[in-house]
matplotlib code that plots the C-alpha trace (Angstrom):
import matplotlib.pyplot as plt

x = [0.0, 2.8, 4.3, 1.0, 0.7, 4.3, 3.6, 0.4, 2.2, 5.1, 2.7, 0.8, 4.0, 5.3, 2.0, 2.1, 5.7, 5.2, 2.3, 4.1, 7.2, 5.3, 5.8, 9.2, 10.8, 9.2, 10.8, 14.2, 14.0, 12.9, 15.8, 18.3, 17.0, 17.2, 20.8, 21.7, 20.1, 22.0, 25.4, 27.8, 29.3, 25.8, 24.9, 28.2, 27.7, 24.1, 25.3, 28.1, 25.7, 23.3, 26.1, 27.3, 23.8, 23.4, 26.7, 25.7, 22.3, 24.0, 26.4, 23.5, 21.4, 24.3, 24.8, 21.1, 20.6, 23.4, 21.7, 18.1, 18.7, 15.7, 13.3, 14.1, 11.3, 12.3, 10.9, 13.2, 16.2, 15.6, 15.3, 18.6, 20.4, 19.2, 20.5, 23.8, 24.2, 23.8, 26.3, 29.4, 28.1, 28.3, 25.4, 24.6, 21.2, 19.5, 15.9, 15.8, 16.9, 20.3, 23.6, 26.6, 28.8]
y = [0.0, 2.4, 1.9, 2.7, 5.9, 6.9, 6.1, 8.2, 11.1, 10.9, 10.8, 13.8, 15.8, 14.9, 16.1, 19.4, 20.1, 19.1, 21.4, 24.3, 23.7, 23.7, 22.1, 23.7, 22.3, 18.9, 18.9, 19.9, 17.1, 14.6, 15.7, 15.3, 11.9, 10.7, 12.0, 10.2, 7.0, 7.1, 7.9, 5.0, 5.1, 4.7, 1.9, 0.1, 0.4, -0.9, -3.9, -4.6, -4.5, -6.9, -9.4, -9.2, -9.8, -12.8, -14.2, -13.8, -15.3, -18.4, -18.7, -18.3, -20.9, -23.3, -22.8, -23.1, -26.1, -28.0, -27.4, -27.9, -30.6, -31.7, -29.3, -26.5, -26.3, -27.1, -23.9, -21.9, -24.0, -23.5, -19.8, -19.6, -21.7, -19.4, -16.4, -18.1, -18.8, -15.1, -14.0, -15.3, -15.2, -11.6, -12.0, -9.0, -8.1, -8.5, -8.5, -4.7, -4.2, -2.7, -3.8, -4.8, -2.2]
z = [0.0, 0.9, -2.6, -4.3, -2.4, -3.2, -6.9, -6.9, -5.2, -7.6, -10.5, -9.3, -8.6, -12.1, -13.6, -11.8, -12.5, -16.1, -16.7, -15.1, -17.3, -20.5, -23.9, -24.6, -21.5, -22.3, -25.7, -24.3, -21.8, -24.5, -26.8, -23.9, -23.0, -26.6, -26.9, -23.7, -24.9, -28.2, -26.5, -27.3, -23.8, -22.2, -24.5, -23.9, -20.1, -20.3, -22.4, -20.0, -17.1, -18.9, -19.6, -16.0, -14.8, -17.0, -15.8, -12.1, -12.8, -14.3, -11.3, -8.8, -10.7, -10.5, -6.8, -6.1, -8.3, -6.5, -3.2, -4.4, -6.9, -9.1, -7.3, -9.8, -12.4, -16.0, -17.3, -15.0, -15.8, -19.5, -19.2, -17.2, -19.8, -22.6, -20.6, -19.9, -23.6, -24.4, -21.8, -23.5, -27.1, -28.2, -30.6, -32.9, -31.5, -28.1, -27.1, -27.0, -30.6, -29.6, -31.0, -28.9, -30.5]

ax = plt.figure().add_subplot(projection="3d")
ax.plot(x, y, z, "-o")
ax.set_aspect("equal")
plt.show()
């Protein structure tokens, strides 16, 4: 419940500040966000973080599966294996449509 109230308050605050700032400020913020998203350094950092996360997920799955044994559902095991395969592969495209370059 606390999170719902926080979300609603944040939404209301964003609406009020957005209406006061006007359309010009909105367009400036949108342009800045787009430039940031297309920055190669930001894209590389995001890709590195994704690869690191996939590696840790694979390691965690291995550690848990050794302790839990066959109690791990097959659907979960398959998903982790697919993530583990992408971690070291360096494929051209990921699920988000961004390249690894």
